[in-house]
C-alpha positions as CSV (number, residue, x, y, z in Angstrom):
1,M,-3.4,10.4,18.9
2,E,-3.0,12.9,16.2
3,I,-4.3,11.3,13.0
4,V,-3.7,13.0,9.7
5,S,-4.5,12.0,6.1
6,Y,-3.1,13.5,2.8
7,P,-3.6,12.3,-0.7
8,A,-0.5,10.9,-2.5
9,I,0.1,10.1,-6.2
10,F,1.7,6.7,-6.7
11,T,3.6,6.4,-10.1
12,P,5.1,3.1,-11.3
13,K,8.4,3.9,-13.0
14,D,11.7,2.1,-13.6
15,N,10.9,-1.0,-11.4
16,E,9.7,1.1,-8.4
17,I,6.8,3.2,-7.3
18,Q,7.4,6.9,-6.8
19,V,5.2,8.7,-4.3
20,D,4.4,12.4,-4.4
21,F,2.2,14.5,-2.1
22,P,0.7,17.4,-4.0
23,D,0.2,19.3,-0.7
24,L,3.7,18.5,0.6
25,P,6.1,18.4,-2.3
26,E,9.0,17.9,0.0
27,A,7.6,14.6,1.3
28,F,8.4,12.5,-1.9
29,T,9.5,8.9,-1.6
30,Q,9.5,5.6,-3.4
31,G,9.3,1.8,-2.9
32,K,9.8,-1.4,-4.8
33,T,6.2,-2.6,-4.2
34,M,3.0,-0.8,-3.4
35,D,3.1,-1.9,0.2
36,E,6.7,-0.7,0.6
37,A,5.8,2.6,-1.2
38,M,2.8,3.1,1.2
39,D,5.0,2.4,4.3
40,F,7.6,4.9,3.1
41,A,4.9,7.4,2.2
42,K,3.5,7.2,5.8
43,L,7.0,7.7,7.2
44,G,7.7,10.6,4.9
45,L,4.4,12.3,5.6
46,A,4.9,12.0,9.4
47,I,8.5,13.3,9.3
48,T,7.6,16.2,7.0
49,L,4.5,17.3,9.1
50,N,6.3,16.9,12.4
51,D,9.1,19.0,11.1
52,K,6.7,21.8,9.9
53,L,4.7,21.7,13.2
54,G,8.0,21.7,15.2
55,H,9.0,24.9,13.5
56,F,5.6,26.4,14.2
57,E,4.5,26.2,10.6
58,D,0.9,25.4,9.7
59,A,0.1,22.1,8.2
60,P,-1.0,22.6,4.6
61,T,-4.7,22.3,3.6
62,V,-5.6,18.9,2.4
63,S,-6.5,18.6,-1.3
64,S,-9.7,16.9,-2.2
65,L,-9.1,13.3,-3.3
66,E,-11.8,13.5,-5.9
67,A,-10.4,16.7,-7.4
68,L,-7.0,15.1,-7.7
69,K,-8.5,12.1,-9.4
70,Q,-10.2,14.3,-11.9
71,H,-7.0,16.2,-12.6
72,H,-4.9,13.0,-12.8
73,P,-7.3,10.4,-14.2
74,D,-4.5,8.0,-15.2
75,Q,-2.6,8.1,-11.9
76,I,-3.0,6.0,-8.8
77,I,-4.1,8.3,-6.0
78,K,-4.6,7.1,-2.4
79,M,-5.0,8.7,1.0
80,V,-2.0,8.2,3.3
81,T,-3.0,8.2,7.0
82,V,-0.6,8.4,9.9
83,D,-0.7,9.0,13.6
84,L,1.9,11.8,14.1
85,E,2.5,10.7,17.7
86,Q,3.9,7.4,16.5
87,Y,6.8,9.1,14.8
């Protein structure tokens, strides 16, 4: 198992929830519900990190959840956790 966790910002907009990873801007996604957005966030995180690691790039440093919440007090910020070996 290769478990990783990164914080993501979930933003309700136009009848969907947009998901952005501050540490991995290329791993953005969206969903119609919070559950769907989280599922797609896990998939996007896994694909992006596996691609980076497959090209011998280092995984980015994980931002502090608390620091992000202080910088974005009105946003929904959650940790997204995946097992990279499942993707």
